[in-house]
N, C-alpha and C positions, 0 to 999 in steps of 0.2 A: 324178537329179533335175533334169530341164532346166529350172527355176526358176531352181537354184542357177549354171549355165553362164551364164546372162543378162548383160549388164553391167548396171548399176548403173543409172544414167540412164536407160538405155534399156527400162527391164523396163515394160511393161503389160501386164498381167492380162485375160485374156482371161474365166477363170470364179470367181465368188465365194466358191466351196467350196477353195480353196487353202488346203494346210496351214496353219495362223495362227505357227508355228515359223518354218520356213521364208521368209512375207515381213516376220518380225521380226528374222532377219538377216538383210534385206538395209535393212528401216530401221535397223537399226544402223550398216550401211556405208554409213547418207545416202541411201537413195533415198528420194525422196519420194514420188513417184507411190505404192510400195509402202505408204507411211505412207495416203495415205489411201484403200485396201482398208481398212485397219484402225482409219480412220476411220467409213465407209460402216458397214463389219461394226456399231459400236457407236455410230451420230450417235444412234438411235429413243433404245433404250435413255439413254446419258448423260443427254439432252434432260429426259425422264420421271423419274429421279431427280433431278435438279437442284430440277425445277422442284418434287415433293412433297417439297422441303426451302426453299427459297423462298419458295413460291406466287406466283411470279409471270412471267407467261411470258417478258418480255423479259427479263430476268432470266437465267435459264434457259437460255436461248440463248447469251448471253453466258460465264455462267458454262463450261457445257459444250464450248464452241471453245474460249475460253481455256487448261479445262482442256487438250482436248487439245493444244494451245499447247505446255504448258508437258511434257508426258509428252517430247513429241517432242524437245524441249532436252536432254530428261537419256538418252533412250532408247542410245543411246550404253553406259551404265551398266543397261541392263535385262538384267533377271535372269531367262533362258529357263526358269529351270524352275519358272517363276510363269506367270497366265495376265497376257494385256496388261490385262484389265480388272479384274484384283482390285489389278493395280499404279495402272492409269489412275482405280480410283473414289477413292484414300485424296487422290490432288491433288485433285479433284473436291468430295470431302470439303469439306474442310477448307479446299477457298477459297468453300463455298456459308454451312461455319459462319464465315466471319471475313463473309464478306458483310451475315448475318444480325444480327452482331455492331453490324459498320458503322450500320447500315440504323435510325433512331431506331422506327419502322413497319416490323410485319416484316407484319399481315396487307394479304391485297390491299382495294383498294373493293367497301362494300358492291354500287356498282353492278355494277360486271363479275361476282364473284360469282351477285345475280340476273337477269344474261344470260343466265348460261350453266347457272343451276339452271332457269330460266325454258324456254328450249327442248331439257330434258330432261323435261319436264312438260307430258302429251298436255293435247287444249284442252277437254275436256269435266270436269277436276276444276274446284274453287271456286279466287278468287283467295284466301280463307282457308289452306288447305289449300295456295298454294304459296308463298305469305308464311310461313307458317310452315316447310316445307321450309328455301326461304334464307336463315332466320332459323336454323335448324338446323345449317345448313354454313359461312355467317358464326360461327358459335358451335365451331367444330368447329375451324378452323383458327386461331383464336385461343387455341384450347387447347392445339393440336401445340404453339404457338411457345412455350404459358408450363413448356413440359417442358426438362430441360436434355435442352444436346446428346446425352445417351447415348441415354434413352430414346426421344427423336423420332427417332432414328438408326432406334431398330430398328422404330418404328412403316411407316416412309417405308415403307422397306426391304422391310416384310410387308406393309404393306394398301392401299401407294398403286403396287406396283410387282410385287405377286402372286411375290415371290422365293420357294421354297421354303427352309427351315427347311435344307439344307446349306448352299445356295448363301450367305445369311447367311453362314455360321460359316467356310463358307469366304472371303467378303470382309473380315469382321472378325478370321478367323484366332482364332478361337473353337474352344469345342467345341460341336454343337448341342446340348449341356444348357444351356449362360450362354446360349445365343439362346430359347430354350423358356422359364427362367425372364428373363430381360432382355424378356420381348414379357410377360411374364403379367405382371409386376410396369409397363409401360408403359401398357397400358393400364387396370390399374386405376387408376396415378396417370391417365390421362387420364377416366380415365370420374370419380372422385374431382370432374376438376376440370369437369369440364360438370351436375356435380349439384346443386356448391357448397358444393363437403368432405364431399358423404354417398357412401359406398363400397355 
């Protein structure tokens, strides 16, 4: 392939559909421009995963970027038999969990949540209805942050990022049956928290 014949630092891609393995081979050789393709390909997905974990826009941006930097620092050890995002996800997840452990208050400010919800509600709805939805959103974030790492992670991947069971299984390196079981228990725990301990 032409891509493998290009000198490392002179590589400038013309298409975003280039074979990922070939791009990663160049990354392993130290090609930063090739790595830029990988970052652009996954930056949006990475941000939403991080945001799902930390529920903070600025922190999600910082954490997702930090994870890309860390992934590049160890790219020479990358195993081409696995997908890049699977490898990257483990780094991002650890950073997010460390962030949450170090942060005293995990939930977003009420005003921030309120602004986002009000924007999504049409003008013809009553103030009380708006308030109830804002309150529910706040309770949901608090409940999610009360879950342990394992149950929070599966909720974030499925409910916030819309990943399929097979995608989650690949990211977490567990069988699909385990994904289904873990998701079921996570939803039950979340419901229990939201209803004050009642299932």
